[in-house]
DOPAMAR-496793 format. One record per atom (N, C-alpha, C): residue in one letter; x, y, z. Coordinates in pm, whole numbers, padded with zeros to 5 digits, always signed. Example, Ala and Ser with C-alpha at 12.3 -4.5 7.8 and 13.67 -1.06 7.14 Angstrom:
2
A+01319-00569+00780A+01230-00450+00780A+01320-00330+00780S+01285-00225+00708S+01367-00106+00714S+01290+00003+00787
END
This chain:
331
M+00712+01175-06312M+00695+01275-06393M+00711+01245-06520A+00686+01312-06656A+00689+01235-06797A+00827+01281-06861R+00913+01251-06890R+01035+01251-06945R+01034+01243-07140K+01125+01301-07156K+01122+01246-07279K+01248+01129-07306A+01194+01094-07384A+01319+00962-07422A+01471+01036-07479D+01547+01003-07450D+01682+01030-07533D+01657+00969-07685S+01747+01034-07774S+01717+00970-07901S+01898+00859-07878T+01930+00896-07853T+02087+00838-07857T+02144+00728-07662E+02206+00638-07700E+02253+00564-07608E+02337+00625-07515P+02326+00623-07389P+02505+00683-07320P+02611+00595-07402A+02752+00613-07386A+02801+00498-07445A+02900+00445-07351A+02863+00505-07205A+02920+00422-07100A+02854+00314-07047G+02727+00347-07074G+02641+00252-07014G+02615+00124-07111Q+02610+00121-07246Q+02604+00057-07334Q+02500-00028-07328M+02359+00061-07304M+02252+00014-07279M+02164-00120-07399Q+02087-00177-07355Q+01987-00247-07451Q+01884-00124-07471T+01816-00091-07556T+01694+00002-07558T+01542-00128-07585A+01469-00041-07562A+01336-00077-07625A+01286+00021-07674S+01196+00040-07763S+01127+00126-07874S+01036+00148-07836A+00931+00141-07804A+00774+00196-07817A+00728+00179-07672G+00662+00253-07669G+00576+00321-07496G+00688+00370-07381R+00601+00381-07294R+00654+00441-07160R+00729+00340-07125S+00828+00328-07041S+00926+00193-06965S+00830+00207-06880T+00844+00076-06819T+00768+00070-06651T+00857-00039-06593V+00801-00030-06400V+00886-00123-06314V+00806-00272-06386E+00685-00307-06437E+00699-00451-06465E+00793-00458-06573Q+00811-00401-06677Q+00870-00410-06804Q+01051-00438-06756L+01075-00367-06659L+01185-00377-06601L+01255-00537-06554F+01116-00527-06488F+01153-00672-06410F+01140-00805-06501K+00995-00733-06585K+00993-00897-06677K+01107-00945-06756A+01193-00805-06797A+01262-00858-06905A+01425-00925-06848N+01448-00896-06697N+01536-00935-06627N+01545-01044-06516M+01384-01082-06539M+01358-01217-06453M+01462-01296-06401T+01549-01372-06532T+01601-01463-06516T+01702-01431-06437A+01796-01324-06469A+01888-01254-06429A+01907-01225-06277L+01763-01226-06245L+01723-01158-06063L+01724-01290-06014V+01707-01388-06070V+01608-01502-05990V+01781-01613-05962K+01843-01548-06073K+01993-01638-06048K+02059-01554-05971A+02094-01429-05957A+02177-01374-05877A+02117-01410-05727A+02036-01412-05700A+02000-01444-05505A+02078-01575-05460P+02155-01559-05431P+02281-01655-05317P+02175-01765-05340R+02261-01918-05294R+02118-02015-05286R+02095-02043-05140T+02176-01987-05066T+02199-01993-04919T+02059-01915-04834T+02034-01794-04936T+01894-01738-04899T+01775-01759-04893G+01765-01897-04976G+01647-01997-04952G+01562-01926-05110D+01466-01920-05097D+01367-01857-05219D+01381-01747-05252P+01433-01711-05334P+01470-01585-05397P+01292-01503-05453T+01197-01527-05489T+01095-01458-05520T+01037-01415-05370R+01074-01406-05258R+01059-01345-05210R+01120-01155-05170L+01278-01159-05176L+01315-01090-05209L+01326-00985-05283I+01280-01039-05452I+01242-01045-05568I+01108-00908-05551R+00980-00970-05484R+00888-00924-05435R+00890-00808-05380V+00990-00791-05281V+00979-00714-05183V+01055-00576-05237A+01169-00608-05339A+01241-00539-05371A+01142-00436-05492Y+01076-00501-05549Y+00952-00424-05662Y+00859-00368-05595N+00817-00359-05460N+00728-00269-05444N+00784-00175-05355A+00942-00201-05323A+01021-00075-05256A+01035+00010-05376I+01045-00025-05517I+01032+00095-05606I+00917+00152-05689H+00806+00039-05655H+00669+00057-05698H+00617+00211-05619Y+00615+00177-05528Y+00589+00285-05376Y+00626+00437-05382D+00768+00426-05467D+00825+00499-05458D+00886+00631-05567A+00755+00743-05600A+00775+00802-05711A+00887+00866-05726K+01018+00877-05690K+01136+00920-05662K+01274+00800-05721L+01199+00699-05685L+01273+00577-05728L+01258+00569-05887R+01102+00578-05903R+01039+00571-06020R+01124+00601-06148E+01133+00783-06128E+01258+00836-06207E+01331+00801-06232C+01442+00732-06161C+01543+00710-06156C+01580+00651-06295T+01747+00643-06323T+01783+00517-06464T+01734+00409-06418Q+01670+00308-06545Q+01638+00182-06503Q+01773+00149-06479R+01897+00167-06541R+02013+00101-06511R+02063+00087-06357S+02046+00224-06264S+02105+00216-06179S+01970+00116-06078L+01830+00124-06081L+01754+00082-06042L+01767-00106-06020L+01829-00161-06189L+01892-00298-06211L+01968-00326-06162A+02072-00243-06121A+02189-00287-06040A+02165-00259-05929G+02098-00164-05850G+02070-00194-05692G+02020-00319-05652V+01864-00342-05744V+01835-00489-05732V+01920-00586-05715L+02002-00579-05851L+02035-00697-05857L+02179-00717-05686E+02223-00602-05691E+02321-00593-05574E+02268-00630-05449S+02127-00610-05416S+02060-00641-05280S+02059-00846-05271L+02010-00860-05436L+01963-01003-05437L+02145-01097-05423K+02195-01057-05492K+02330-01092-05425K+02393-01089-05329L+02384-01021-05208L+02375-00978-05079L+02320-01054-05024G+02180-01099-05087G+02048-01181-05033G+02037-01112-04904L+01991-00961-04915L+01949-00843-04814L+01805-00836-04861T+01677-00796-04788T+01581-00761-04835T+01588-00584-04827L+01518-00567-04959L+01538-00419-04999L+01435-00352-04979G+01411-00268-04856G+01324-00193-04853G+01232-00304-04738G+01120-00226-04660G+01049-00312-04577G+01065-00296-04497P+01012-00320-04339P+01016-00318-04217P+01167-00390-04180M+01238-00465-04238M+01369-00551-04193M+01473-00458-04167Q+01454-00327-04262Q+01583-00259-04259Q+01679-00291-04292E+01712-00368-04389E+01866-00437-04425E+01883-00372-04527A+01830-00312-04610A+01889-00202-04753A+01773-00102-04812W+01822-00047-04895W+01732+00085-04894W+01786+00163-05058L+01729+00157-05151L+01793+00241-05244L+01684+00367-05246V+01806+00462-05252V+01738+00582-05230V+01752+00697-05405A+01712+00777-05431A+01700+00840-05552A+01813+00981-05529F+01941+01000-05595F+01993+01092-05586F+02040+01155-05758N+02061+01311-05778N+02119+01335-05881N+02221+01293-05894T+02266+01235-06038T+02420+01154-06060T+02432+01210-06177K+02564+01303-06193K+02629+01320-06316K+02639+01196-06449Q+02586+01239-06560Q+02613+01109-06607Q+02736+01173-06737S+02762+01040-06799S+02861+01080-06883S+02854+01131-07038D+02743+01222-07028D+02711+01352-07177D+02747+01432-07051G+02719+01473-06927G+02735+01601-06876G+02616+01642-06809S+02516+01592-06808S+02393+01607-06765S+02299+01553-06628Y+02213+01573-06550Y+02205+01514-06455Y+02097+01448-06475R+02082+01326-06388R+01927+01227-06389R+01973+01165-06229P+01820+01145-06195P+01828+01055-06055P+01883+00909-06103E+01972+00878-05993E+02060+00733-05990E+02003+00675-05857A+01942+00539-05823A+01959+00480-05738A+02028+00447-05678T+02025+00470-05543T+02131+00452-05460T+02136+00365-05354F+02249+00268-05320F+02237+00166-05275F+02264+00155-05159I+02239+00145-05018I+02244+00182-04853I+02174+00077-04813I+02303+00053-04730I+02287-00094-04625I+02223-00009-04506G+02132-00126-04408G+02135-00081-04292G+02200-00152-04190Y+02142-00140-04097Y+02213-00171-03963Y+02189-00380-03958Q+02059-00358-04004Q+02058-00515-03998Q+02124-00582-04120G+02073-00504-04214G+02202-00561-04372G+02329-00634-04322F+02385-00578-04199F+02536-00586-04181F+02540-00675-04095R+02467-00731-03999R+02444-00773-03905R+02402-00950-03986N+02335-00927-04116N+02329-01024-04160N+02456-01091-04231L+02482-01014-04321L+02618-01060-04366L+02722-01123-04321I+02747-01054-04181I+02829-01100-04039I+02777-01236-03984D+02681-01224-03950D+02632-01382-03897D+02627-01508-04018R+02596-01468-04164R+02615-01559-04230R+02691-01617-04213A+02862-01529-04244A+02966-01581-04272A+03026-01622-04136K+02961-01646-04007K+02998-01710-03928K+03124-01694-03858A+03171-01547-03867A+03330-01508-03869A+03337-01471-03712V+03230-01406-03686V+03140-01401-03493V+03086-01483-03423V+03098-01452-03279V+03014-01548-03226V+02850-01500-03162D+02945-01327-03135D+02803-01240-03116D+02872-01097-03136M+02776-01017-03220M+02794-00903-03229M+02666-00810-03133Q+02628-00711-03068Q+02531-00700-03050Q+02557-00555-03003P+02538-00458-03086P+02582-00268-03084P+02455-00275-02976Q+02527-00127-02913Q+02450-00045-02821Q+02441+00078-02814L+02327+00138-02788L+02337+00323-02831L+02345+00317-02642V+02390+00472-02605V+02457+00513-02512V+02398+00642-02497Y+02316+00668-02372Y+02212+00779-02356Y+02289+00832-02241Q+02290+00995-02244Q+02319+01043-02157Q+02301+01008-02004H+02210+01006-01971H+02165+00924-01810H+02224+00744-01801D+02257+00715-01895D+02301+00580-01855D+02433+00579-01812F+02466+00486-01761F+02555+00437-01631F+02697+00372-01769F+02767+00433-01799F+02841+00367-01867F+02986+00374-01804D+03093+00278-01883D+03229+00262-01819D+03290+00133-01937A+03372+00187-01998A+03468+00162-02082A+03611+00086-02084E+03674+00040-02138E+03793+00007-02160E+03865-00016-02291L+03968+00003-02386L+03978-00037-02497L+04097-00123-02469S+04199-00133-02399S+04317-00172-02389S+04289-00315-02375E+04200-00371-02281E+04164-00473-02257E+04005-00490-02258P+03944-00488-02409P+03794-00479-02406P+03760-00501-02300R+03681-00388-02169R+03573-00433-02143R+03445-00305-02164V+03332-00330-02098V+03219-00290-02110V+03153-00288-01972T+03124-00174-01910T+02987-00203-01823T+02884-00071-01842H+02795-00113-01876H+02671-00043-01925H+02529-00072-01905K+02471+00039-01779K+02387+00013-01749K+02211+00105-01795P+02135+00081-01832P+02034+00192-01935P+01982+00261-01810W+01967+00389-01845W+01908+00486-01755W+01789+00447-01662W+01690+00349-01706W+01601+00295-01659W+01624+00220-01510M+01755+00182-01530M+01820+00099-01440M+01898+00155-01302V+01942+00280-01349V+01998+00389-01216V+01900+00490-01217G+01813+00473-01206G+01656+00553-01164G+01697+00724-01223A+01747+00702-01314A+01667+00847-01444A+01556+00831-01464D+01506+00967-01480D+01369+00945-01540D+01332+00970-01667E+01462+01004-01748E+01460+00998-01918E+01609+00933-01954P+01621+00918-02103P+01741+00874-02103P+01831+00992-02159G+01764+01106-02205G+01855+01224-02201G+01893+01199-02339E+02003+01285-02414E+02034+01271-02558E+02161+01133-02577M+02150+01097-02728M+02231+01012-02748M+02373+01047-02702V+02439+00988-02678V+02627+01045-02635V+02731+00935-02719A+02674+00833-02793A+02789+00735-02806A+02692+00575-02848V+02785+00540-02933V+02702+00362-02972V+02853+00312-02962Y+02854+00184-02932Y+02973+00091-02957Y+02902-00070-02978V+03029-00147-03001V+02981-00304-03032V+03110-00378-02981M+03042-00489-02886M+03144-00582-02823M+03157-00698-02922T+03267-00727-03013T+03266-00790-03122T+03348-00934-03055H+03249-01092-03044H+03315-01218-03024H+03310-01243-03143L+03480-01308-03127L+03564-01354-03254L+03528-01518-03250R+03479-01576-03363R+03474-01684-03375R+03600-01744-03306G+03692-01732-03323G+03848-01826-03306G+03943-01773-03187G+03847-01677-03114G+03888-01624-03022G+03866-01510-02941G+03866-01459-02852G+03931-01245-02858G+03793-01200-02887K+03820-01077-02798K+03702-00993-02842K+03754-00827-02871Q+03677-00797-02947Q+03683-00622-03028Q+03558-00530-02981L+03588-00429-02934L+03568-00324-02878L+03551-00230-02986T+03425-00169-03039T+03440-00044-03125T+03348+00015-03082L+03419+00146-03049L+03350+00247-02920L+03305+00426-03001L+03229+00428-03068L+03220+00598-03122L+03131+00711-03065S+03169+00781-03048S+03122+00904-02929S+02997+00956-03065R+02913+01066-03000R+02788+01113-03090R+02881+01247-03190K+02981+01280-03152K+03081+01383-03241K+03125+01294-03359D+03171+01163-03376D+03233+01061-03429D+03099+01032-03533V+02979+00951-03462V+02857+00995-03551V+02777+01040-03641D+02801+01195-03596D+02718+01339-03658D+02859+01309-03796A+02977+01317-03734A+03118+01337-03872A+03090+01261-03927H+02999+01105-03936H+03019+01017-04046H+02914+01062-04098R+02763+01140-04051R+02659+01141-04086R+02704+01246-04192A+02750+01342-04159A+02784+01458-04242A+02879+01440-04352R+02904+01328-04396R+03006+01322-04501R+02923+01265-04611S+02754+01203-04579S+02704+01135-04643S+02594+01214-04762R+02614+01214-04873R+02524+01294-04906R+02363+01255-04907A+02320+01137-04838A+02220+01078-04796A+02162+01144-04613K+02235+01317-04577K+02244+01315-04452K+02101+01384-04385D+02036+01452-04501D+01907+01552-04507D+01795+01454-04568S+01819+01345-04587S+01716+01255-04634S+01716+01077-04591G+01621+01007-04556G+01590+00868-04570G+01634+00843-04422P+01691+00743-04464P+01692+00673-04321P+01777+00774-04185W+01872+00848-04245W+01958+00957-04143W+01803+01063-04070V+01730+01048-04116V+01604+01160-04109V+01526+01052-04009T+01496+00965-04046T+01372+00885-03979T+01400+00774-03847D+01520+00722-03923D+01539+00584-03847D+01715+00694-03757F+01729+00791-03690F+01868+00798-03660F+01940+00695-03596G+01865+00640-03471G+01939+00536-03401G+01972+00413-03447A+01911+00399-03572A+01960+00241-03615A+02058+00286-03741M+02073+00399-03811M+02191+00450-03827M+02321+00488-03801A+02303+00537-03668A+02414+00515-03593A+02466+00372-03540L+02373+00275-03510L+02418+00150-03489L+02455+00069-03634K+02465+00123-03749K+02489+00080-03855K+02678+00128-03870T+02635+00261-03840T+02786+00314-03861T+02905+00269-03713V+02859+00185-03639V+02954+00136-03534V+03011-00004-03602I+02858-00062-03635I+02879-00219-03721I+02959-00207-03826R+02964-00101-03901R+03048-00085-04030R+03181-00074-03984V+03189+00026-03898V+03351+00027-03871V+03369-00098-03817A+03350-00163-03720A+03392-00317-03638A+03397-00411-03803A+03346-00400-03866A+03344-00497-03942A+03472-00460-04038K+03521-00349-04039K+03641-00352-04150K+03751-00448-04047Y+03778-00491-03923Y+03802-00547-03874Y+03848-00716-03867V+03667-00714-03921V+03688-00901-03890V+03685-00962-04036P+03760-01050-03959P+03830-01165-04090P+03743-01156-04191K+03766-01163-04308K+03738-01198-04412K+03767-01294-04525A+03792-01417-04475A+03822-01547-04545A+03723-01588-04647S+03592-01581-04590S+03498-01635-04667S+03428-01582-04732E+03351-01672-04801E+03308-01578-04965E+03177-01460-04866V+03103-01523-04777V+03021-01400-04748V+03098-01281-04672M+03213-01283-04673M+03275-01201-04590M+03341-01116-04713Q+03355-01197-04839Q+03411-01115-04948Q+03305-01019-04967L+03163-01066-04967L+03046-00986-05028L+02993-00882-04934L+03064-00884-04789L+03077-00783-04730L+03138-00696-04769S+03296-00704-04769S+03378-00640-04818S+03325-00515-04960R+03255-00635-05019R+03171-00531-05130R+03059-00438-05088A+02992-00465-04990A+02901-00424-04897A+02978-00274-04859L+03072-00247-04819L+03153-00152-04745L+03225-00063-04881E+03251-00184-04957E+03293-00042-05081E+03194+00029-05160L+03065+00008-05138L+02947+00051-05225L+02904+00167-05125E+02920+00092-04998E+02844+00224-04918E+02999+00352-04902D+03083+00304-04936D+03197+00498-04893D+03160+00538-05031R+03120+00463-05166R+03128+00521-05297R+02999+00678-05254A+02881+00550-05200A+02809+00674-05182A+02838+00763-05083D+02887+00728-04981D+02907+00862-04881D+03014+00970-04987R+03091+00938-05067R+03143+01028-05110R+03092+01071-05269G+02945+01040-05226G+02910+01075-05379G+02922+01117-05495E+02978+00962-05484E+02999+00866-05665E+02923+00792-05657A+02921+00770-05821A+02826+00712-05873A+02881+00532-05863Q+02779+00470-05817Q+02785+00358-05812Q+02827+00211-05874W+02753+00273-06018W+02733+00174-06101W+02779+00203-06222E+02883+00296-06235E+02948+00332-06311E+03015+00207-06426Q+03084+00094-06384Q+03117-00024-06461Q+02999-00120-06503F+02870-00088-06443F+02771-00208-06470F+02735-00152-06638D+02696-00325-06686D+02680-00325-06788D+02597-00425-06801P+02453-00372-06817P+02367-00492-06828P+02366-00606-06931K+02432-00577-07044K+02470-00693-07132K+02561-00807-07057Q+02634-00775-06948Q+02746-00877-06892Q+02594-00999-06853I+02515-00982-06781I+02419-01070-06726I+02278-01091-06819D+02284-01028-06958D+02170-01055-07059D+02093-00993-06991G+02058-00904-06963G+01973-00809-06924G+01950-00718-07014Q+01842-00610-06958Q+01815-00512-07071Q+01772-00376-06947V+01753-00271-07024V+01691-00138-06915V+01643-00101-07026F+01606+00029-07037F+01519+00124-07133F+01543+00256-07125D+01589+00337-07173D+01664+00511-07220D+01555+00550-07154Q+01435+00575-07114Q+01415+00672-07005Q+01321+00618-06910P+01297+00712-06781P+01283+00647-06645P+01117+00566-06634A+01180+00452-06521A+01042+00399-06502A+00917+00401-06468G+00776+00462-06548G+00676+00525-06522G+00614+00473-06434E+00527+00531-06392E+00423+00478-06241E+00355+00328-06305P+00391+00255-06229P+00314+00099-06234P+00183+00117-06232A+00067+00004-06306A-00014+00029-06326A-00132-00072-06183K-00082-00150-06188K-00146-00245-06073K-00060-00287-05977G+00029-00206-05890G+00112-00258-05824G+00201-00384-05820L+00124-00517-05739L+00201-00635-05716L+00163-00720-05863E-00003-00732-05890E-00021-00730-06054E+00090-00747-06126G+00174-00634-06125G+00229-00600-06274G+00358-00711-06251L+00416-00713-06094L+00531-00810-06097L+00476-00985-06080K+00360-01039-06093K+00294-01111-06101K+00272-01139-06221A+00267-01070-06344A+00225-01064-06514A+00397-01103-06544A+00488-01014-06511A+00592-01030-06491A+00678-01185-06490M+00674-01177-06357M+00712-01351-06345M+00662-01441-06417L+00521-01468-06419L+00465-01522-06470L+00498-01560-06641G+00531-01428-06727G+00533-01432-06848G+00700-01437-06876S+00770-01425-06777S+00946-01445-06785S+00993-01623-06866G+00893-01710-06773G+00881-01847-06797G+01022-01893-06743V+01066-01845-06665V+01144-01850-06522V+01112-01927-06427P+01131-02061-06357P+01028-02128-06263P+01108-02058-06141V+01030-02050-06037V+01031-01982-05931V+00938-02030-05810V+01047-02059-05706V+00999-02127-05581V+00863-02086-05503S+00813-02186-05442S+00722-02111-05376S+00770-02062-05244P+00705-01996-05201P+00748-01936-05043P+00723-02018-04926Q+00854-02055-04891Q+00856-02172-04776Q+00853-02035-04621S+00848-02111-04517S+00821-02052-04405S+00957-02056-04353E+01049-01964-04273E+01201-01995-04292E+01232-02034-04120P+01300-02155-04141P+01324-02252-04064P+01430-02166-03939S+01398-02222-03790S+01436-02144-03718S+01590-02189-03676G+01661-02087-03672G+01838-02105-03643G+01884-02031-03502T+02016-02065-03519T+02086-02002-03413T+02153-01846-03397V+02191-01903-03534V+02256-01742-03579V+02149-01626-03559V+02215-01541-03490V+02119-01420-03405V+02170-01309-03537G+02006-01261-03602G+02015-01121-03690G+02001-01197-03818A+02017-01304-03879A+02020-01389-03992A+01915-01397-04072S+01816-01325-04226S+01717-01332-04196S+01705-01510-04265V+01786-01541-04257V+01766-01737-04350V+01866-01743-04307P+01903-01895-04169P+02079-01961-04189P+02123-02010-04298A+02279-02021-04268A+02318-02042-04398A+02310-02187-04453S+02223-02267-04344S+02192-02426-04392S+02090-02485-04449A+02000-02311-04433A+01874-02400-04516A+01828-02444-04628A+01767-02535-04640A+01744-02596-04749A+01722-02491-04867V+01760-02543-05019V+01688-02490-05081V+01624-02611-05137P+01452-02557-05169P+01362-02610-05268P+01351-02635-05414S+01287-02727-05485S+01295-02754-05621S+01231-02648-05678P+01219-02606-05817P+01168-02547-05888P+01000-02627-05925P+00927-02503-05906P+00818-02581-05937P+00766-02651-06083E+00680-02718-06142E+00681-02750-06267E+00564-02685-06351S+00492-02591-06267S+00392-02495-06354S+00338-02380-06289D+00291-02291-06340D+00306-02147-06288D+00198-02146-06165E+00149-02229-06140E+00006-02275-06071E+00110-02187-05909V+00220-02206-05875V+00296-02161-05782V+00317-01985-05773V+00354-01955-05894V+00373-01857-05910V+00293-01725-05861R+00122-01822-05909R+00082-01732-05887R-00034-01741-05733G+00018-01852-05678G+00019-01837-05527G+00075-01739-05464L+00211-01702-05502L+00266-01578-05435L+00197-01425-05369F+00084-01425-05502F-00007-01322-05488F-00140-01302-05402E-00195-01404-05412E-00319-01469-05404E-00351-01464-05201G-00442-01471-05161G-00465-01462-05022G-00414-01332-04944
END
């Protein structure tokens, strides 16, 4: 929906502004393409795939297009820094619109960054702090027995014990095998999961409604991750991800300390209007930015379970012309 541009900038954000016309998603990506490409870690390979999927996630969500561009930019940058796919079928991370109190006392929609089950798995696997981490849902008619003092689980799904249906989900667990030796068992009851959901301001929308099982798996991964060694750089990113999740659950602003000027970025006062041509807008933004963007590469196979791209993936050299960028959106 159309909004009237503010006449003054919010003091806390110290935003750079654009003076003319309706701001668009294409403008946001074009103005910040250099920062977006630089944000992605080299270990994730081609950053253009992550940027393209993030663009689509905003372009096709009317509620996100109404969010402040400062929060959209911060959310996209965060997903790129973590090397997570924003939206799409991988369910690694989402941006969800929530009304958030601004520095002037008014409320405006802001994009809140929420990490999914596969996103936490991706970070943990890339850090190589664990050998294996396999979360599982437990249903009413499963056979399940566990011991916490000496981590042990016996779990047979309902169809292996002669039941006709699974019944309600009653628990979720993950057995973590640490790379240095030892095991950790994290076990949550359905009541624990429901209590976690009740504390989230996204409890009645988004993945908690559409993908409850995946969110239950994410919840137990999130609890287990707090006890995994965090010495590596990737595990420090995981700590950052956990902090953002906690702030989102408490209903606190995630981006109050984010200033686009720190990354030589630019946002626009008014919310992002509806883009005109979908991926064509991003194509124009990437071509117009002058930023070298690598061509899509097939992801090499690896043994790291759950990681989108193995940490050892080679990073291709930038192209020398815009033809490679055009190829991203053709065929």
